[in-house]
C-alpha positions as CSV (number, residue, x, y, z in Angstrom):
1,M,-5.0,-8.4,7.9
2,K,-4.2,-11.9,8.8
3,T,-6.5,-13.7,11.3
4,K,-5.3,-16.9,13.0
5,L,-7.8,-19.4,14.4
6,R,-7.5,-23.0,15.7
7,L,-9.4,-26.0,14.5
8,A,-12.6,-26.8,16.3
9,K,-13.0,-29.1,19.3
10,G,-16.2,-31.1,19.5
11,S,-19.2,-31.2,17.1
12,S,-19.3,-29.0,14.0
13,I,-22.3,-27.0,12.7
14,F,-21.8,-26.1,9.0
15,V,-22.9,-22.7,7.8
16,S,-22.1,-20.5,4.8
17,L,-19.0,-18.1,4.1
18,L,-15.2,-17.3,5.1
19,L,-11.6,-18.9,5.5
20,V,-9.8,-22.2,5.0
21,L,-8.0,-22.9,8.2
22,C,-5.8,-25.7,9.7
23,T,-4.2,-25.8,13.1
24,N,-2.4,-22.5,13.8
25,V,-2.1,-21.9,10.0
26,V,-4.2,-19.6,7.7
27,L,-4.1,-20.6,4.1
28,S,-3.2,-17.3,2.5
29,Q,-5.3,-15.9,-0.3
30,N,-3.8,-15.9,-3.8
31,L,-4.2,-12.4,-5.0
32,M,-3.4,-13.0,-8.7
33,Q,-6.1,-12.9,-11.3
34,N,-6.4,-16.1,-13.5
35,P,-3.4,-17.7,-11.6
36,T,-3.7,-21.0,-13.4
37,C,-4.1,-19.4,-16.9
38,D,-7.2,-21.6,-17.3
39,D,-10.0,-19.0,-17.0
40,H,-12.2,-18.2,-20.0
41,G,-12.7,-20.4,-23.0
42,T,-11.1,-23.6,-21.6
43,S,-14.0,-25.8,-20.3
44,P,-14.8,-29.0,-22.2
45,G,-16.7,-28.2,-25.5
46,S,-16.0,-24.5,-25.0
47,M,-16.6,-22.1,-27.8
48,G,-14.5,-19.5,-26.1
49,S,-11.2,-18.0,-27.4
50,T,-8.1,-19.6,-25.8
51,T,-6.2,-16.3,-26.3
52,D,-8.4,-14.9,-23.5
53,N,-6.4,-16.9,-21.0
54,A,-3.4,-14.7,-21.5
55,D,-5.5,-11.4,-21.3
56,A,-4.8,-11.3,-17.5
57,Y,-1.1,-10.9,-18.3
58,D,-1.4,-8.3,-21.0
59,M,-0.5,-4.6,-20.3
60,T,-3.3,-3.5,-22.6
61,P,-6.1,-5.9,-21.9
62,N,-9.1,-6.2,-24.4
63,N,-12.4,-4.4,-23.6
64,D,-14.2,-7.8,-23.9
65,I,-13.2,-11.4,-23.5
66,K,-14.9,-14.7,-24.2
67,D,-16.7,-16.6,-21.5
68,E,-16.9,-20.4,-21.4
69,L,-19.8,-20.4,-23.8
70,G,-18.1,-18.1,-26.3
71,N,-20.1,-15.0,-25.4
72,D,-18.5,-11.6,-25.2
73,I,-18.3,-10.4,-21.5
74,P,-16.6,-7.2,-20.1
75,S,-13.0,-7.8,-19.3
76,P,-12.3,-8.1,-15.5
77,Y,-8.8,-6.8,-16.2
78,Q,-9.0,-3.6,-18.1
79,A,-10.7,-1.8,-15.3
80,V,-7.7,-2.5,-13.1
81,W,-4.9,-1.7,-15.5
82,D,-4.4,-0.6,-19.1
83,N,-0.8,0.8,-19.6
84,D,-1.0,2.3,-23.1
85,A,2.0,4.6,-22.3
86,L,4.3,1.6,-21.7
87,E,3.0,0.0,-24.9
88,D,3.8,3.1,-26.9
89,W,7.3,3.3,-25.4
90,L,8.0,-0.3,-26.4
91,E,6.8,0.3,-30.0
92,I,9.1,3.2,-30.3
93,F,12.0,1.3,-28.8
94,Y,11.5,-1.8,-30.9
95,L,10.1,-0.3,-34.1
96,G,11.4,3.2,-34.2
97,S,8.0,4.7,-34.2
98,A,4.5,4.1,-32.9
99,G,2.9,1.1,-34.8
100,S,1.7,-2.4,-34.4
101,L,3.5,-4.3,-31.8
102,D,2.5,-7.5,-30.1
103,E,3.7,-6.8,-26.5
104,Q,1.2,-9.2,-25.0
105,P,2.1,-12.8,-24.1
106,G,0.6,-15.8,-25.9
107,S,-1.8,-18.4,-24.6
108,T,-0.4,-22.0,-24.9
109,S,-1.6,-25.5,-24.3
110,S,2.0,-26.2,-23.0
111,G,1.1,-25.4,-19.4
112,N,2.2,-27.5,-16.5
113,N,0.3,-30.6,-15.5
114,G,-1.7,-30.6,-18.8
115,T,-3.3,-27.2,-18.3
116,R,-3.0,-24.1,-20.2
117,G,-0.3,-21.5,-19.6
118,V,1.1,-18.3,-21.1
119,K,4.4,-17.8,-23.0
120,L,6.9,-15.2,-24.1
121,Y,8.3,-15.6,-27.7
122,D,9.3,-13.6,-30.8
123,D,7.1,-10.6,-31.6
124,G,7.1,-11.4,-35.4
125,N,7.6,-7.8,-36.4
126,P,10.5,-6.9,-38.8
127,D,13.2,-4.3,-38.0
128,L,13.4,-5.1,-34.3
129,M,16.4,-3.6,-32.5
130,G,17.1,-6.9,-30.9
131,G,15.4,-8.9,-28.2
132,S,11.9,-9.9,-27.6
133,S,9.3,-7.2,-27.2
134,R,6.6,-9.4,-25.4
135,R,6.0,-8.9,-21.7
136,L,3.9,-10.4,-18.9
137,Y,2.0,-7.6,-17.0
138,Q,-0.6,-7.8,-14.3
139,K,-1.5,-5.1,-11.6
140,V,-2.4,-6.8,-8.3
141,E,-4.6,-4.6,-6.0
142,G,-5.2,-5.1,-2.2
143,L,-1.7,-5.2,-0.7
144,T,-0.9,-3.7,2.7
145,I,2.2,-1.5,2.9
146,G,4.8,-2.9,5.1
147,L,3.7,-6.5,4.9
148,D,5.7,-9.2,3.3
149,Y,4.4,-11.1,0.2
150,T,5.7,-14.1,-1.7
151,F,5.3,-14.4,-5.5
152,S,5.8,-17.7,-7.1
153,V,5.5,-19.1,-10.7
154,E,6.3,-22.2,-12.5
155,S,8.3,-21.8,-15.7
156,R,10.1,-23.9,-18.5
157,S,12.3,-22.6,-21.4
158,E,12.8,-24.3,-24.7
159,A,16.5,-23.5,-24.9
160,M,19.4,-22.8,-22.7
161,G,20.4,-19.2,-22.2
162,T,16.9,-17.8,-22.2
163,P,16.5,-16.4,-18.6
164,S,13.4,-14.7,-17.4
165,E,13.6,-11.3,-15.5
166,V,10.7,-11.1,-12.9
167,Y,10.0,-7.7,-11.5
168,L,7.5,-6.8,-8.7
169,L,7.0,-3.1,-9.3
170,N,5.5,-0.6,-6.9
171,T,4.3,1.6,-9.7
172,E,3.0,1.4,-13.2
173,I,6.1,2.2,-15.2
174,T,5.8,4.0,-18.5
175,D,9.2,3.0,-19.9
176,E,11.9,0.5,-19.1
177,L,14.7,3.1,-18.6
178,G,14.9,2.5,-14.9
179,I,15.1,-1.3,-14.9
180,N,17.4,-1.2,-17.9
181,A,19.8,1.0,-16.0
182,N,19.4,-0.4,-12.5
183,G,17.8,-3.9,-12.8
184,G,16.3,-5.1,-9.6
185,S,17.7,-2.2,-7.6
186,D,15.7,0.3,-9.3
187,S,13.4,2.5,-7.1
188,S,10.3,1.1,-8.9
189,V,11.1,-2.5,-7.9
190,D,9.9,-4.0,-4.6
191,G,11.1,-7.5,-5.6
192,F,13.2,-9.1,-8.3
193,M,14.4,-12.6,-9.4
194,M,16.2,-13.9,-12.4
195,I,15.1,-17.5,-13.5
196,T,17.9,-19.3,-15.2
197,N,17.4,-23.0,-14.2
198,D,14.2,-23.9,-16.2
199,F,15.7,-25.3,-19.5
200,D,13.5,-28.2,-20.7
201,A,11.9,-28.8,-17.3
202,W,9.3,-27.1,-15.2
203,T,10.8,-25.4,-12.1
204,S,9.1,-23.5,-9.2
205,N,10.5,-20.0,-8.5
206,S,9.7,-17.7,-5.8
207,V,10.7,-14.3,-4.2
208,T,9.5,-12.6,-1.1
209,F,9.3,-8.8,-0.9
210,T,8.0,-6.1,1.3
211,A,5.1,-4.0,-0.2
212,T,5.7,-0.3,-0.4
213,N,2.4,0.4,-2.1
214,T,-1.2,-0.8,-2.0
215,F,-0.7,-2.6,-5.3
216,V,2.1,-4.4,-7.1
217,V,2.7,-4.9,-10.8
218,L,4.0,-8.2,-12.0
219,Y,6.4,-7.5,-15.0
220,V,8.2,-10.3,-16.7
221,R,10.4,-10.3,-19.7
222,S,12.6,-12.8,-21.5
223,L,14.8,-10.8,-23.9
224,S,16.4,-13.9,-25.4
225,S,13.1,-15.5,-26.3
226,I,13.4,-14.3,-30.0
227,D,11.9,-17.2,-32.0
228,G,9.9,-20.4,-31.7
229,S,12.9,-22.4,-30.5
230,T,13.6,-20.1,-27.5
231,E,10.1,-19.8,-26.1
232,V,9.5,-19.6,-22.3
233,F,6.3,-21.0,-20.8
234,Y,4.7,-19.9,-17.4
235,D,2.0,-21.4,-15.3
236,N,0.5,-21.4,-11.8
237,F,1.2,-17.9,-10.6
238,S,0.8,-17.0,-6.9
239,L,1.0,-13.9,-4.8
240,V,0.2,-14.5,-1.1
241,E,0.7,-12.5,2.1
242,E,3.3,-14.2,4.3
243,S,1.8,-15.8,7.4
244,A,3.3,-14.4,10.6
245,A,2.3,-14.5,14.3
246,I,2.7,-10.7,14.6
247,T,1.9,-7.8,12.4
248,P,5.1,-7.1,10.4
249,P,6.7,-3.7,10.9
250,T,5.6,-0.9,8.6
251,V,8.2,1.6,7.5
252,G,7.6,5.3,7.6
253,Q,4.2,7.0,7.1
254,V,1.6,4.6,5.8
255,I,-1.7,6.5,6.2
256,G,-2.8,10.0,5.2
257,E,-3.5,11.5,1.9
258,F,0.2,11.5,0.8
259,P,2.1,8.7,2.7
260,E,5.1,9.0,0.4
261,M,5.9,12.4,1.9
262,D,7.0,10.6,5.1
263,G,5.9,13.6,7.2
264,G,7.2,12.0,10.4
265,M,10.5,11.6,8.6
266,E,11.0,8.2,10.3
267,N,12.0,6.5,7.0
268,Q,14.8,9.1,6.4
269,T,18.6,8.7,6.9
270,A,20.4,10.9,9.3
271,D,22.5,13.4,7.5
272,T,24.2,16.7,8.5
273,T,24.3,17.8,4.9
274,M,21.1,16.9,3.3
275,S,20.8,16.5,-0.5
276,T,19.4,19.4,-2.6
277,A,16.8,19.3,-5.3
278,G,15.9,22.2,-7.5
279,S,15.3,23.2,-11.1
280,S,18.0,20.7,-12.4
281,Q,15.7,17.9,-11.2
282,S,12.8,18.8,-13.4
283,G,10.6,15.7,-14.2
284,T,12.3,13.5,-11.5
285,A,10.4,12.5,-8.4
286,S,12.4,13.0,-5.2
287,T,12.3,10.0,-2.8
288,Q,13.8,11.7,0.2
289,W,13.6,15.0,2.1
290,T,15.7,17.7,0.5
291,V,16.6,21.4,0.6
292,S,16.3,23.7,-2.3
293,S,19.8,25.1,-2.2
294,S,23.0,24.1,-0.6
295,S,24.6,27.5,-1.1
296,N,21.8,29.3,0.6
297,S,21.7,26.9,3.6
298,S,23.9,27.4,6.7
299,V,22.1,24.3,8.2
300,R,20.4,21.4,6.3
301,E,20.2,18.5,8.6
302,M,18.1,15.3,9.0
303,T,18.4,14.2,12.7
304,D,17.9,10.9,14.3
305,D,17.4,12.0,17.9
306,P,14.1,11.5,19.8
307,A,15.1,14.3,22.2
308,L,14.9,16.8,19.3
309,A,12.0,15.2,17.5
310,R,8.4,16.0,18.4
311,T,7.2,12.5,17.4
312,G,9.2,9.4,16.9
313,D,13.0,9.7,16.3
314,F,13.5,12.0,13.3
315,S,13.2,15.7,12.6
316,A,14.7,18.2,10.1
317,A,16.6,21.4,10.7
318,F,17.4,24.2,8.3
319,A,18.6,27.8,8.3
320,V,19.3,30.5,5.7
321,N,22.8,32.0,5.2
322,L,23.0,35.7,6.0
323,G,22.3,37.6,2.8
324,S,20.6,34.7,1.0
325,N,17.1,34.9,-0.2
326,N,15.4,31.7,0.9
327,V,15.8,28.0,1.6
328,R,13.0,25.4,1.2
329,M,12.7,22.1,3.2
330,Q,11.1,19.9,0.7
331,S,9.1,16.7,1.2
332,P,9.6,13.6,-1.1
333,S,7.5,13.8,-4.3
334,P,4.2,11.9,-4.0
335,T,3.5,9.7,-6.9
336,S,0.5,7.6,-5.8
337,P,-1.6,9.8,-5.6
338,T,0.1,12.9,-7.0
339,I,-0.4,16.6,-6.1
340,Q,-2.9,18.0,-8.5
341,P,-2.5,21.4,-10.2
342,D,-4.9,24.2,-9.5
343,T,-6.1,22.5,-6.3
344,E,-6.5,23.8,-2.8
345,Y,-4.2,22.2,-0.2
346,T,-3.3,22.7,3.4
347,V,0.4,22.3,4.4
348,Q,0.6,21.8,8.2
349,Y,3.6,21.1,10.4
350,F,5.2,21.8,13.8
351,Y,8.4,24.0,14.1
352,S,10.8,24.8,16.9
353,A,13.2,27.7,17.0
354,P,15.1,29.8,19.5
355,T,13.4,33.0,18.3
356,D,10.1,33.6,16.6
357,P,10.5,33.4,12.7
358,A,7.2,35.3,12.4
359,D,6.6,36.2,8.7
360,D,9.9,34.6,7.6
361,L,8.4,31.1,7.9
362,D,6.2,29.9,5.0
363,A,4.5,26.8,3.7
364,G,3.5,25.9,0.2
365,I,3.3,23.5,-2.8
366,Y,6.0,23.5,-5.5
367,L,5.1,22.1,-8.9
368,N,7.5,21.9,-11.8
369,N,10.2,23.3,-9.6
370,T,10.4,27.0,-8.9
371,S,8.3,28.0,-11.9
372,G,5.1,26.5,-10.4
373,G,5.8,27.3,-6.7
374,V,3.1,28.7,-4.4
375,A,4.0,29.6,-0.8
376,G,3.0,32.1,1.8
377,N,3.2,33.0,5.5
378,T,2.0,30.4,7.9
379,T,-0.6,30.9,10.6
380,D,0.4,29.6,14.2
381,V,-2.2,27.6,15.8
382,T,-0.6,27.8,19.2
383,P,1.5,30.8,20.7
384,F,5.2,30.7,19.9
385,A,7.5,29.6,22.7
386,A,11.3,29.4,22.3
387,D,12.6,25.9,21.5
388,T,9.2,24.4,21.8
389,Y,7.2,23.0,18.9
390,T,4.5,25.3,17.5
391,K,1.8,24.0,15.2
392,T,1.5,26.1,12.1
393,Y,-0.2,25.9,8.6
394,R,-0.9,27.6,5.3
395,T,-3.7,26.8,2.8
396,V,-2.7,27.5,-0.9
397,T,-3.9,26.7,-4.3
398,S,-1.2,24.8,-6.3
399,G,0.1,26.1,-9.5
400,S,-1.2,25.2,-12.9
401,I,2.1,23.5,-14.2
402,F,2.8,20.0,-13.2
403,N,5.4,17.3,-13.6
404,A,6.9,14.5,-11.5
405,S,9.3,16.9,-9.7
406,N,6.9,18.3,-7.0
407,W,6.9,18.6,-3.3
408,A,5.3,20.3,-0.4
409,V,7.6,22.7,1.4
410,A,8.4,24.7,4.6
411,R,10.3,27.8,3.5
412,L,12.5,30.3,5.3
413,D,12.6,33.6,3.5
414,G,15.6,35.1,5.1
415,D,15.4,38.3,3.1
416,D,12.6,40.0,5.1
417,N,14.6,40.9,8.3
418,G,17.7,38.8,8.2
419,Y,16.3,35.9,10.1
420,T,19.1,33.3,10.2
421,D,18.2,31.1,13.3
422,T,17.9,27.4,12.9
423,V,14.3,26.1,12.5
424,R,13.5,22.5,13.2
425,I,10.3,20.9,11.8
426,D,8.4,17.6,12.4
427,D,5.0,16.1,11.9
428,F,4.6,17.6,8.4
429,V,1.4,16.8,6.5
430,T,-0.4,17.9,3.3
431,Y,-4.0,17.3,2.5
432,A,-6.6,18.7,0.1
433,G,-8.9,21.4,1.2
434,P,-9.0,23.9,4.1
435,Y,-7.3,23.6,7.5
436,D,-8.8,20.7,9.5
437,D,-8.6,20.4,13.2
438,T,-11.7,18.4,13.8
439,A,-10.9,14.8,15.1
440,P,-12.9,11.9,13.7
441,N,-15.3,9.9,15.8
442,A,-13.7,7.1,17.8
443,P,-13.8,3.4,16.7
444,T,-16.3,1.3,18.4
445,A,-16.9,-2.4,19.3
446,G,-13.4,-3.3,20.1
447,T,-12.7,-7.1,20.1
448,Y,-9.8,-9.1,21.5
449,A,-9.4,-12.9,21.1
450,N,-6.6,-15.3,22.1
451,N,-6.3,-18.1,19.5
452,A,-3.6,-20.6,20.4
453,G,-1.2,-17.8,21.5
454,V,-2.2,-15.4,18.7
455,A,-4.0,-12.3,19.8
456,T,-6.6,-10.9,17.3
457,I,-7.4,-7.2,17.9
458,G,-10.3,-5.8,16.0
459,W,-12.8,-2.9,16.0
460,T,-15.6,-1.3,14.0
461,A,-14.9,1.8,11.8
462,P,-16.2,5.0,13.3
463,S,-19.4,6.6,12.0
464,G,-18.3,8.9,9.2
465,G,-15.1,7.0,8.4
466,V,-11.7,8.3,8.9
467,D,-11.5,11.0,6.2
468,G,-8.5,9.8,4.3
469,G,-6.7,8.5,7.3
470,G,-6.6,5.2,9.1
471,Y,-5.9,3.7,12.5
472,V,-3.0,3.9,15.0
473,V,-2.8,1.4,17.9
474,F,-0.5,1.6,20.9
475,K,0.3,-1.4,23.0
476,F,1.0,-1.0,26.8
477,T,2.2,-3.8,29.1
478,T,0.4,-2.3,32.1
479,M,-3.0,-0.7,32.3
480,P,-2.7,2.8,30.8
481,N,-4.2,5.9,32.1
482,A,-6.8,8.0,30.2
483,D,-4.2,10.6,29.3
484,N,-1.5,8.2,28.1
485,D,-2.2,9.4,24.5
486,P,-0.1,10.1,21.4
487,N,0.9,13.5,20.2
488,Q,-2.1,15.1,18.6
489,N,-1.2,15.4,14.8
490,G,1.8,13.2,15.4
491,I,3.0,11.0,12.5
492,Y,4.3,7.8,13.9
493,E,5.7,4.6,12.4
494,Y,5.6,1.0,13.6
495,G,7.7,0.6,16.7
496,N,7.7,4.3,17.8
497,V,6.9,5.0,21.5
498,S,5.0,7.6,23.4
499,T,5.5,8.3,27.1
500,N,2.9,11.1,27.3
501,G,0.5,11.4,30.2
502,T,0.3,10.3,33.9
503,G,3.1,8.0,35.0
504,S,5.0,8.4,31.7
505,L,3.9,4.9,30.8
506,T,5.5,3.6,27.5
507,G,3.0,2.9,24.7
508,T,4.6,1.3,21.6
509,V,3.0,1.6,18.1
510,I,2.0,-2.0,17.3
511,Y,-0.2,-1.2,14.2
512,I,-0.8,1.6,11.7
513,G,-3.0,1.0,8.6
514,T,-6.5,1.2,7.2
515,E,-7.8,-2.3,8.1
516,T,-9.8,-2.8,11.2
517,S,-8.1,-5.8,12.7
518,F,-4.5,-7.2,13.1
519,T,-2.7,-9.9,15.0
520,D,0.0,-9.9,17.7
521,N,1.7,-12.5,19.9
522,Y,-0.6,-13.0,22.8
523,A,0.7,-12.1,26.3
524,A,-1.4,-11.8,29.4
525,G,-1.7,-8.2,30.7
526,N,-1.3,-6.4,27.3
527,Y,-3.5,-3.4,26.7
528,Y,-4.3,-1.9,23.3
529,K,-5.3,1.7,22.8
530,I,-7.0,2.1,19.3
531,Y,-7.3,5.5,17.7
532,A,-8.7,6.8,14.4
533,A,-6.6,9.4,12.7
534,D,-7.8,11.5,9.8
535,K,-5.9,12.9,6.8
536,A,-4.6,15.9,9.0
537,F,-3.6,13.3,11.8
538,N,-6.3,14.6,14.1
539,Y,-6.7,11.7,16.6
540,S,-10.0,10.5,17.9
541,D,-10.7,9.4,21.5
542,E,-9.4,5.9,22.1
543,I,-11.0,2.6,22.8
544,T,-9.0,0.0,24.9
545,V,-9.1,-3.7,24.6
546,S,-7.2,-6.3,26.8
547,D,-7.8,-9.7,28.5
548,A,-10.7,-8.1,30.3
549,T,-12.6,-7.7,27.1
550,L,-12.3,-11.4,26.2
551,S,-15.7,-13.0,26.1
552,T,-16.7,-16.7,26.2
553,I,-17.1,-16.8,22.4
554,D,-13.6,-15.2,21.9
555,Q,-12.0,-17.9,23.8
556,Q,-13.6,-20.8,22.0
557,V,-11.8,-22.5,19.2
558,N,-13.5,-21.6,16.0
559,T,-13.1,-22.7,12.4
560,F,-14.3,-21.2,9.1
561,K,-14.1,-22.4,5.6
562,L,-14.7,-20.1,2.5
563,Y,-15.6,-21.4,-0.9
564,P,-15.5,-20.8,-3.7
565,N,-12.8,-18.1,-3.9
566,P,-12.9,-16.5,-6.4
567,A,-16.7,-16.5,-6.5
568,S,-19.2,-15.2,-9.0
569,T,-22.6,-16.0,-7.6
570,V,-22.8,-17.5,-4.1
571,L,-20.3,-17.6,-1.2
572,H,-20.5,-20.4,1.4
573,I,-19.1,-20.9,4.9
574,E,-18.6,-23.8,7.1
575,S,-18.1,-23.2,10.8
576,N,-18.5,-24.8,14.2
577,L,-20.6,-21.7,15.3
578,D,-24.4,-21.5,15.2
579,T,-25.7,-20.1,11.9
580,S,-28.3,-18.0,13.6
581,D,-25.6,-16.1,15.5
582,L,-23.6,-15.1,12.4
583,S,-23.9,-12.3,9.9
584,V,-21.7,-11.1,7.1
585,E,-20.4,-7.7,6.0
586,I,-18.6,-7.1,2.8
587,Y,-16.5,-4.0,2.2
588,S,-14.7,-2.5,-0.8
589,L,-10.9,-1.9,-0.5
590,L,-11.7,1.8,0.1
591,G,-13.6,0.8,3.3
592,S,-17.2,1.3,1.9
593,K,-19.6,-1.3,3.1
594,V,-21.3,-2.8,0.0
595,M,-23.3,-5.6,1.5
596,T,-24.7,-6.9,4.8
597,A,-26.3,-10.3,5.0
598,E,-27.5,-13.0,7.3
599,L,-26.1,-16.4,6.7
600,G,-28.5,-19.1,5.3
601,S,-28.4,-22.6,4.0
602,S,-28.2,-21.3,0.4
603,G,-25.1,-19.2,1.1
604,V,-24.7,-15.5,0.5
605,D,-25.7,-14.1,-3.0
606,V,-22.8,-12.0,-4.3
607,S,-23.9,-11.9,-8.0
608,Q,-24.7,-8.2,-7.8
609,L,-21.2,-7.3,-6.8
610,T,-18.8,-5.9,-9.4
611,K,-15.7,-7.9,-10.2
612,G,-12.8,-7.1,-7.9
613,L,-11.2,-7.6,-4.5
614,Y,-13.3,-7.2,-1.3
615,L,-13.0,-7.6,2.5
616,V,-15.5,-10.0,4.2
617,R,-16.3,-10.0,7.9
618,V,-18.0,-12.7,9.8
619,I,-19.8,-11.3,12.9
620,S,-21.2,-13.0,15.9
621,D,-23.0,-11.2,18.7
622,H,-21.8,-7.8,17.4
623,K,-18.2,-9.1,17.4
624,V,-15.9,-9.4,14.4
625,M,-14.9,-13.1,14.4
626,T,-12.6,-12.8,11.4
627,T,-11.8,-10.7,8.3
628,R,-10.4,-12.0,5.0
629,R,-10.0,-11.0,1.3
630,I,-12.2,-12.5,-1.4
631,I,-12.2,-12.1,-5.1
632,I,-15.5,-11.7,-7.1
633,K,-15.1,-12.6,-10.7
């Protein structure tokens, strides 16, 4: 997450590792790989292949590339993406059958400002169906769901009428059917821009989008670039997180094993006649909550009413028509990750009804529509009480058949004893393995710093981690009581409130995510309760930070400068803090600590780290001073 720090006052002591800062501004990290198109084989006197410059934008990167001395080295790109399925689709589309197709961009010396760039142009194969088959493709890891990012690129076309379509995709597509039909409004697209103003002159082009996944795929095509006279050139790519004084809102469920299921239903649309999805939807992932049958449903309602919801504002209600067999309330289909066949899962949710549904209420996993469905009676964790939410669950082993049309379900049988009452559900979650009601350990070492009106809230991950979950932070404007806690197993979204506990004080969700720090506008008297939540949304005990936890070092004005970034051997830091008081921790994006080091005059040796994106923390007196992304190349 972003960390804002001011420039130093007084003398500076220079040490080794993190951040380039200026007054009230963080210079955001460019997340693109080979953004200037100059890496590999371009240094003076180089023996390297210049075609390797374009490998960072190839949907099927090579296994090896040339380094600056002409030696073969493992590709830093193929380990992140290798979309053979899309290449096969393009071959069939353009050639009529699988064959040899140059779908990759070319490297060119016609970059901007005298540097190399990449280009799209004619494929050169005969019998094309029309248009250019070459594409730019790069999968960028390390995004945070709900945050805004700006993508920018410089481009120049050789001829008028050769526009470039720039897609920022939230998934690795396997064909172009969606974007051909829907363009930038396709569900796979987080951001889109059409570049039309770059004829014979370099132009800068940018688009800002909100990330809906932890990665984004840059996908660029120029269908009119069909020969050497209609080439389009690109250079100086950039993808950066937008600077903001507060943590941007996140939408819907963002932690847990299957965030796309939106088990709190906070990202749904209120509807008294919910859509249906059944056998006719085979192979199509559902993006919203649905019911299995409109004809079997006497009630199928998505409700935006906090008085009816257990957590947040939304809940869903359904009932079976008298004489009908069953109705399923079905979650959106998870795509990243997917539900796996022949795997044990627990489906857990809360239900409310006027009378006990007993064995008429089920839970399960449906793969390949009804032919792969597995469901059974649920077990209530708490005794049933009329019109009060009861926790229930069922552990099942998913079927052996799988396609994209899959979902976890709550099911009303209706045919056992004629149960036709309306059942309302909320806080629906699915996770691998048996039922889990053990809360994770609490976070530790909470920190709170006021830097020029920007509050930085941080903590240390609990021992044992968060077991597939993350962190939820509630902000109070007065000192909260010990029992002002969220709903256990509640699935909140940014901006939801809780009034549980003594005094019914209002706590507002200010952060949900997997990182261990965030920023907010500073205001005296704010209190932050920080919880760890696991994959079953069991909440840990809280830690609380506020003005009272500010230390002398927190209130100093501190500066850090990271270089180089990307790095391959040594990282250095410059700061106004004493070297002997600082240490460094480096984490993978999955939260695993991969290195701990003390700062020294020679910097920190990172040569043993594998290529990729990491999080680096600078720590002083057991307090996290700042956290930032770095790239190891």
